[in-house]
C-alpha positions as CSV (number, residue, x, y, z in Angstrom):
1,X,76.0,-111.7,-12.7
2,X,78.8,-114.3,-13.1
3,X,82.2,-113.5,-11.8
4,X,83.8,-114.5,-15.2
5,X,81.5,-112.1,-17.1
6,X,82.4,-109.4,-14.6
7,X,86.2,-109.9,-15.1
8,X,85.7,-109.9,-18.9
9,X,84.0,-106.5,-18.6
10,X,87.0,-105.2,-16.5
11,X,89.7,-106.2,-19.0
12,X,90.3,-102.6,-20.2
13,X,90.7,-101.5,-16.5
14,X,93.0,-104.5,-15.8
15,X,95.2,-103.7,-18.9
16,X,95.4,-100.1,-17.8
17,X,96.7,-101.2,-14.4
18,X,99.2,-103.5,-16.0
19,X,100.5,-100.9,-18.4
20,X,100.7,-98.3,-15.6
21,X,102.5,-100.8,-13.4
22,X,105.1,-101.6,-16.1
23,X,105.7,-97.9,-16.8
24,X,106.2,-97.3,-13.1
25,X,108.5,-100.3,-12.9
26,X,110.6,-99.0,-15.7
27,X,110.8,-95.5,-14.1
28,X,111.8,-96.9,-10.7
29,X,114.5,-99.2,-12.4
30,X,115.9,-96.2,-14.3
31,X,116.0,-94.2,-11.0
32,X,118.1,-97.1,-9.5
33,X,115.5,-97.7,-6.7
34,X,116.2,-100.8,-4.5
35,X,114.7,-103.9,-6.1
36,X,113.2,-104.9,-2.7
37,X,111.2,-101.7,-2.6
38,X,110.1,-102.2,-6.2
39,X,108.8,-105.7,-5.4
40,X,106.9,-104.4,-2.3
41,X,105.3,-101.6,-4.4
42,X,104.3,-104.2,-7.1
43,X,102.8,-106.5,-4.5
44,X,100.8,-103.6,-2.8
45,X,99.6,-102.5,-6.3
46,X,98.4,-106.0,-7.1
47,X,96.7,-106.4,-3.7
48,X,94.9,-103.0,-4.0
49,X,93.8,-103.8,-7.6
50,X,92.6,-107.2,-6.6
51,X,90.7,-106.0,-3.5
52,X,89.1,-103.1,-5.5
53,X,87.9,-105.4,-8.3
54,X,86.4,-108.0,-6.0
55,X,84.9,-105.5,-3.6
56,X,83.3,-103.7,-6.6
57,X,82.0,-107.1,-7.9
58,X,80.5,-107.9,-4.5
59,X,78.5,-104.7,-4.2
60,X,77.4,-104.6,-7.9
61,X,76.4,-108.3,-7.8
62,X,74.3,-107.7,-4.6
63,X,72.7,-104.6,-6.2
64,X,71.6,-106.5,-9.3
65,X,70.4,-109.5,-7.2
66,X,68.2,-107.2,-5.3
67,X,66.8,-105.8,-8.5
68,X,66.1,-109.3,-9.9
69,X,64.5,-110.4,-6.7
70,X,62.3,-107.3,-6.8
71,X,61.4,-108.0,-10.4
72,X,60.4,-111.6,-9.6
73,X,57.9,-110.5,-7.0
74,X,56.2,-108.0,-9.4
75,X,53.1,-109.1,-11.2
76,X,53.5,-106.3,-13.7
77,X,57.2,-106.4,-14.6
78,X,57.1,-103.1,-16.4
79,X,56.5,-101.4,-13.0
80,X,60.1,-102.1,-11.8
81,X,61.3,-98.5,-12.1
82,X,58.3,-97.4,-9.9
83,X,59.4,-99.5,-6.9
84,X,63.2,-99.4,-7.2
85,X,65.3,-96.8,-5.5
86,X,67.3,-94.2,-7.5
87,X,70.8,-95.6,-7.8
88,X,73.8,-93.7,-6.4
89,X,76.2,-94.2,-9.3
90,X,76.1,-91.7,-12.1
91,X,76.0,-94.2,-14.9
92,X,73.3,-96.2,-13.2
93,X,71.2,-93.0,-12.8
94,X,71.3,-92.6,-16.6
95,X,70.0,-96.1,-17.1
96,X,67.4,-95.5,-14.4
97,X,66.2,-92.3,-16.1
98,X,65.9,-94.2,-19.4
99,X,64.0,-97.0,-17.7
100,X,61.6,-94.5,-16.1
101,X,60.9,-92.8,-19.4
102,X,60.4,-96.1,-21.1
103,X,58.0,-97.4,-18.4
104,X,56.1,-94.1,-18.4
105,X,55.5,-94.6,-22.1
106,X,54.5,-98.2,-21.5
107,X,52.0,-97.3,-18.7
108,X,50.4,-94.7,-21.0
109,X,50.1,-97.3,-23.8
110,X,48.6,-99.9,-21.3
111,X,46.1,-97.3,-20.0
112,X,45.1,-96.3,-23.5
113,X,44.7,-100.0,-24.5
114,X,42.6,-100.7,-21.5
115,X,40.3,-97.7,-22.2
116,X,39.9,-98.8,-25.9
117,X,39.2,-102.4,-24.8
118,X,36.6,-101.2,-22.3
119,X,34.9,-98.9,-24.9
120,X,34.8,-101.6,-27.5
121,X,33.3,-104.1,-25.0
122,X,30.7,-101.5,-23.9
123,X,29.9,-100.9,-27.6
124,X,29.5,-104.7,-28.3
125,X,27.3,-105.1,-25.3
126,X,25.1,-102.1,-26.3
127,X,24.9,-103.4,-29.9
128,X,23.8,-106.8,-28.7
129,X,21.1,-105.3,-26.5
130,X,19.9,-103.2,-29.4
131,X,19.8,-106.1,-31.8
132,X,17.7,-108.1,-29.3
133,X,14.8,-105.7,-30.0
134,X,14.3,-106.5,-33.7
135,X,14.8,-110.2,-32.9
136,X,12.0,-110.1,-30.3
137,X,9.8,-108.2,-32.8
138,X,10.4,-110.8,-35.4
139,X,9.4,-113.5,-33.0
140,X,6.2,-111.7,-32.3
141,X,5.5,-111.4,-36.0
142,X,6.0,-115.2,-36.2
143,X,3.5,-115.8,-33.4
144,X,0.9,-113.8,-35.3
145,X,1.6,-115.2,-38.7
146,X,2.5,-118.9,-38.3
147,X,3.2,-120.8,-41.5
148,X,5.8,-123.2,-42.9
149,X,7.9,-120.3,-44.2
150,X,7.8,-118.3,-41.0
151,X,8.7,-121.5,-39.0
152,X,11.9,-121.9,-41.1
153,X,12.6,-118.2,-40.6
154,X,12.2,-118.6,-36.8
155,X,14.8,-121.4,-36.8
156,X,17.3,-119.1,-38.4
157,X,16.3,-116.4,-36.1
158,X,17.0,-118.6,-33.1
159,X,20.5,-119.2,-34.5
160,X,21.0,-115.5,-34.8
161,X,19.9,-115.0,-31.2
162,X,22.3,-117.8,-30.1
163,X,25.2,-116.2,-31.9
164,X,24.4,-112.8,-30.3
165,X,24.2,-114.4,-26.9
166,X,27.6,-116.0,-27.5
167,X,29.1,-112.7,-28.5
168,X,27.6,-111.0,-25.3
169,X,29.0,-113.7,-23.0
170,X,32.4,-113.6,-24.8
171,X,32.5,-109.8,-24.3
172,X,31.7,-110.2,-20.6
173,X,33.9,-113.2,-19.9
174,X,36.7,-111.0,-18.5
175,X,34.4,-109.3,-16.0
176,X,32.2,-112.2,-14.7
177,X,32.5,-110.9,-11.1
178,X,30.6,-107.7,-12.1
179,X,27.6,-109.6,-13.4
180,X,27.5,-112.6,-11.0
181,X,24.9,-113.6,-8.5
182,X,25.5,-116.8,-6.4
183,X,22.3,-118.3,-5.2
184,X,20.7,-121.7,-4.6
185,X,19.3,-123.1,-7.8
186,X,17.9,-126.4,-8.9
187,X,19.8,-127.9,-11.8
188,X,16.6,-129.0,-13.6
189,X,15.5,-125.3,-13.8
190,X,18.8,-124.3,-15.5
191,X,18.5,-127.3,-17.9
192,X,14.9,-126.4,-18.8
193,X,15.9,-122.8,-19.5
194,X,18.7,-123.9,-21.8
195,X,16.4,-126.3,-23.6
196,X,13.8,-123.5,-24.1
197,X,16.5,-121.3,-25.6
198,X,17.2,-124.1,-28.2
199,X,13.6,-125.1,-28.6
200,X,13.3,-124.6,-32.4
201,X,16.7,-126.3,-33.0
202,X,15.6,-129.3,-31.0
203,X,12.2,-129.5,-32.6
204,X,13.7,-129.2,-36.1
205,X,16.1,-132.1,-35.5
206,X,13.4,-134.1,-33.6
207,X,15.8,-134.5,-30.7
208,X,15.0,-136.7,-27.8
209,X,15.8,-135.3,-24.3
210,X,16.0,-137.3,-21.1
211,X,16.5,-136.1,-17.6
212,X,17.4,-138.2,-14.5
213,X,18.0,-137.1,-10.9
214,X,18.4,-133.5,-12.0
215,X,16.5,-132.1,-9.0
216,X,19.9,-131.5,-7.3
217,X,20.6,-128.2,-5.6
218,X,23.8,-126.3,-6.5
219,X,25.1,-122.8,-5.7
220,X,26.0,-120.9,-8.8
221,X,24.7,-118.2,-11.2
222,X,21.6,-119.5,-13.1
223,X,22.0,-117.2,-16.1
224,X,25.7,-118.1,-16.7
225,X,25.2,-121.9,-16.2
226,X,22.2,-121.9,-18.5
227,X,24.3,-120.4,-21.2
228,X,27.0,-123.0,-20.7
229,X,24.4,-125.8,-20.9
230,X,22.9,-124.2,-24.0
231,X,26.3,-124.2,-25.7
232,X,26.7,-127.9,-25.0
233,X,23.2,-128.6,-26.3
234,X,23.9,-126.6,-29.5
235,X,27.1,-128.6,-30.1
236,X,25.3,-131.9,-29.5
237,X,22.7,-131.2,-32.2
238,X,25.2,-129.6,-34.6
239,X,27.5,-132.7,-34.5
240,X,24.9,-135.4,-34.9
241,X,24.4,-137.5,-38.0
242,X,21.2,-139.1,-36.8
243,X,18.2,-138.1,-34.7
244,X,19.9,-136.4,-31.7
245,X,19.5,-137.9,-28.2
246,X,20.4,-135.9,-25.2
247,X,20.7,-137.3,-21.7
248,X,21.0,-135.2,-18.5
249,X,22.0,-137.0,-15.3
250,X,23.1,-135.6,-12.0
251,X,24.7,-137.3,-9.1
252,X,26.2,-136.2,-5.8
253,X,29.5,-137.1,-4.3
254,X,31.2,-136.0,-1.0
255,X,32.5,-132.6,-2.2
256,X,30.6,-132.0,-5.4
257,X,27.5,-132.3,-7.5
258,X,28.2,-133.5,-11.1
259,X,25.9,-132.9,-14.1
260,X,26.6,-135.3,-16.9
261,X,25.4,-134.4,-20.4
262,X,25.6,-137.3,-22.8
263,X,24.8,-137.2,-26.6
264,X,24.8,-139.8,-29.4
265,X,26.7,-137.6,-31.9
266,X,29.7,-138.3,-34.1
267,X,32.1,-138.0,-31.2
268,X,35.5,-136.4,-31.0
269,X,38.7,-138.0,-32.2
270,X,41.3,-138.9,-29.5
271,X,43.9,-136.5,-31.1
272,X,41.5,-133.6,-30.9
273,X,40.4,-134.0,-27.3
274,X,43.3,-132.2,-25.6
275,X,42.7,-129.1,-27.7
276,X,38.9,-128.8,-27.7
277,X,39.0,-125.9,-25.2
278,X,41.5,-123.9,-27.2
279,X,40.2,-120.7,-28.7
280,X,39.3,-121.1,-32.3
281,X,40.1,-124.8,-32.4
282,X,37.6,-126.7,-34.6
283,X,39.4,-130.0,-35.1
284,X,38.4,-132.7,-37.6
285,X,34.6,-132.2,-37.0
286,X,35.0,-128.4,-37.5
287,X,36.7,-128.9,-40.8
288,X,33.8,-131.1,-41.9
289,X,31.2,-128.5,-40.7
290,X,31.1,-125.0,-42.2
291,X,29.3,-123.6,-39.2
292,X,32.0,-124.4,-36.6
293,X,33.7,-121.4,-35.0
294,X,35.7,-123.0,-32.2
295,X,34.4,-120.5,-29.7
296,X,31.6,-122.4,-27.9
297,X,33.7,-124.9,-25.8
298,X,36.4,-122.2,-25.3
299,X,33.7,-120.0,-23.7
300,X,32.4,-122.8,-21.6
301,X,35.8,-123.6,-20.2
302,X,36.6,-119.9,-19.6
303,X,33.3,-119.3,-17.8
304,X,33.6,-122.5,-15.8
305,X,37.0,-121.4,-14.6
306,X,35.7,-118.0,-13.5
307,X,32.7,-119.6,-11.7
308,X,34.7,-122.3,-10.0
309,X,33.0,-125.1,-11.9
310,X,35.0,-128.1,-13.2
311,X,34.4,-129.2,-16.8
312,X,35.5,-132.4,-18.4
313,X,34.8,-134.0,-21.8
314,X,35.1,-137.7,-22.7
315,X,34.4,-138.9,-26.2
316,X,35.1,-141.5,-28.9
317,X,34.5,-141.3,-32.6
318,X,31.1,-142.6,-33.5
319,X,30.1,-143.2,-29.9
320,X,28.9,-139.7,-28.8
321,X,30.3,-137.3,-26.3
322,X,29.9,-136.9,-22.5
323,X,30.4,-133.5,-20.8
324,X,30.7,-133.3,-17.0
325,X,30.1,-130.2,-15.0
326,X,31.3,-130.4,-11.4
327,X,29.7,-128.0,-8.9
328,X,31.5,-127.6,-5.5
329,X,29.2,-128.2,-2.5
330,X,28.6,-125.4,-0.1
331,X,26.7,-122.2,0.1
332,X,29.6,-119.9,-0.8
333,X,32.8,-119.8,-2.9
334,X,34.8,-117.0,-4.3
335,X,34.6,-116.1,-8.0
336,X,38.1,-116.6,-9.5
337,X,39.6,-113.5,-11.1
């Protein structure tokens, strides 16, 4: 609280003092009181008023500074009334009561919103698990009735499965730590799993896949990293104007193991690169493609941050895209909440 603002708020009080002082001065003059005594009384009055206003400013300013400091140290700002002491002043107690009532309503709304979000996430997860049953049944029907038509249907079925997996991981992206198992894995195993999940897509596009030095050992969750690699593979095939070519290469540095995934696709414009991890951002390539959702790379970035994996993308229009996944070395690291 600035002193100037405080003085402006006290103008009615100051004017009251001045008017009272002038009235007292007129009364004393009419009573023929000695001028020296009048001057002393005026000086004492000014001194008392000055000391009162400044002392009051000091204590009020200190009180509000303490509240602001308390607010700065709170992660949830709306909990201020739960940690502050009940004020001594009557007018402050009214504001305190209003703040408590307002925050109580806010806490109830936050709790309700949290419950609804949890119920919705659980419903989505259950729906995805349920939809996997008919998908698996349709895949079995294909295996028993192979033909040109069923092969085309299987490709579309794989797309459906990929979209349901994407929805499942999106729903779980806020609670990675509840479904996370750090263990020693070989990068090539995770890559092979991701390739198998996109088998029909790769076969349809006649994609060429190369792997080099991918027998590196990293510590992460195999299921989640396979999903991330799968999203990168899907994007590489989707944004390719010729026969797709995918190259997987891993190399080790002092503090990390890096997996580099290179494709020969149409690339990403320089103006779009800074925003490719934004939710829903599709960029120039997305506007040219009707199937782009802007969710895949957003999910990859979000999951990598949760799992402590670095992700970088370099690209030029017409020269393909390179995605780097940086795994920290060591046998343990904390999942980031």
